[in-house]
C-alpha beads as a LAMMPS data file, in Angstrom:
LAMMPS data file: protein, C-alpha beads

66 atoms
65 bonds

1 atom types
1 bond types

-500.0 500.0 xlo xhi
-500.0 500.0 ylo yhi
-500.0 500.0 zlo zhi

Masses

1 110.0

Atoms # bond

1 1 1 -211.608 242.075 -286.849
2 1 1 -207.952 241.795 -285.994
3 1 1 -205.887 243.545 -283.313
4 1 1 -202.422 245.011 -283.733
5 1 1 -200.234 246.905 -281.255
6 1 1 -197.627 249.389 -282.453
7 1 1 -194.725 248.536 -280.141
8 1 1 -193.095 251.870 -280.971
9 1 1 -196.050 253.730 -279.460
10 1 1 -196.877 251.475 -276.486
11 1 1 -195.624 252.892 -273.175
12 1 1 -196.789 250.004 -270.982
13 1 1 -199.690 251.641 -269.149
14 1 1 -201.478 248.275 -269.189
15 1 1 -204.985 249.519 -269.833
16 1 1 -205.438 247.060 -272.697
17 1 1 -204.751 243.967 -270.631
18 1 1 -206.562 245.347 -267.586
19 1 1 -209.721 246.015 -269.624
20 1 1 -209.537 243.028 -271.987
21 1 1 -207.384 240.254 -270.479
22 1 1 -208.785 237.701 -272.926
23 1 1 -207.329 239.673 -275.857
24 1 1 -204.180 241.280 -274.448
25 1 1 -201.313 240.328 -272.200
26 1 1 -198.019 241.887 -271.240
27 1 1 -194.483 241.027 -272.209
28 1 1 -191.503 240.641 -269.854
29 1 1 -191.127 244.428 -269.626
30 1 1 -194.816 245.176 -269.027
31 1 1 -195.668 246.351 -272.531
32 1 1 -198.953 245.270 -274.060
33 1 1 -199.122 242.456 -276.561
34 1 1 -201.914 240.848 -278.507
35 1 1 -202.676 237.285 -277.443
36 1 1 -202.859 234.558 -280.046
37 1 1 -203.157 235.526 -283.688
38 1 1 -204.989 238.777 -282.941
39 1 1 -208.274 237.698 -284.506
40 1 1 -211.151 238.974 -282.369
41 1 1 -214.205 236.724 -282.014
42 1 1 -217.475 238.605 -282.616
43 1 1 -218.452 238.387 -278.947
44 1 1 -215.172 240.132 -277.927
45 1 1 -215.370 243.049 -280.394
46 1 1 -216.790 245.422 -277.783
47 1 1 -213.900 244.620 -275.420
48 1 1 -211.380 245.182 -278.224
49 1 1 -212.889 248.585 -279.041
50 1 1 -212.913 249.531 -275.352
51 1 1 -209.226 248.688 -274.987
52 1 1 -208.319 250.613 -278.147
53 1 1 -210.314 253.656 -277.038
54 1 1 -208.572 253.663 -273.648
55 1 1 -204.994 253.397 -274.914
56 1 1 -203.356 256.770 -274.121
57 1 1 -200.862 256.425 -276.980
58 1 1 -203.393 255.072 -279.501
59 1 1 -201.032 252.133 -280.016
60 1 1 -203.850 249.638 -280.692
61 1 1 -205.127 249.276 -284.213
62 1 1 -208.358 247.492 -285.081
63 1 1 -208.270 246.117 -288.613
64 1 1 -211.639 245.281 -290.106
65 1 1 -211.359 242.114 -292.147
66 1 1 -213.583 241.729 -295.177

Bonds

1 1 1 2
2 1 2 3
3 1 3 4
4 1 4 5
5 1 5 6
6 1 6 7
7 1 7 8
8 1 8 9
9 1 9 10
10 1 10 11
11 1 11 12
12 1 12 13
13 1 13 14
14 1 14 15
15 1 15 16
16 1 16 17
17 1 17 18
18 1 18 19
19 1 19 20
20 1 20 21
21 1 21 22
22 1 22 23
23 1 23 24
24 1 24 25
25 1 25 26
26 1 26 27
27 1 27 28
28 1 28 29
29 1 29 30
30 1 30 31
31 1 31 32
32 1 32 33
33 1 33 34
34 1 34 35
35 1 35 36
36 1 36 37
37 1 37 38
38 1 38 39
39 1 39 40
40 1 40 41
41 1 41 42
42 1 42 43
43 1 43 44
44 1 44 45
45 1 45 46
46 1 46 47
47 1 47 48
48 1 48 49
49 1 49 50
50 1 50 51
51 1 51 52
52 1 52 53
53 1 53 54
54 1 54 55
55 1 55 56
56 1 56 57
57 1 57 58
58 1 58 59
59 1 59 60
60 1 60 61
61 1 61 62
62 1 62 63
63 1 63 64
64 1 64 65
65 1 65 66
């Protein structure tokens, strides 16, 4: 699984990095950003789904890799 954030949708509420600080951080203006290359280790998939489900703008996309 890989994480993406649509920067055009993100409004900087910070729920992603509050709920899943190992996967998300914030930029200089407080908008969410994916840490690293966005690849989610299997043990962090639940946290990634939780962050995506709690994003008010639905700016987080979870891409299932095959």
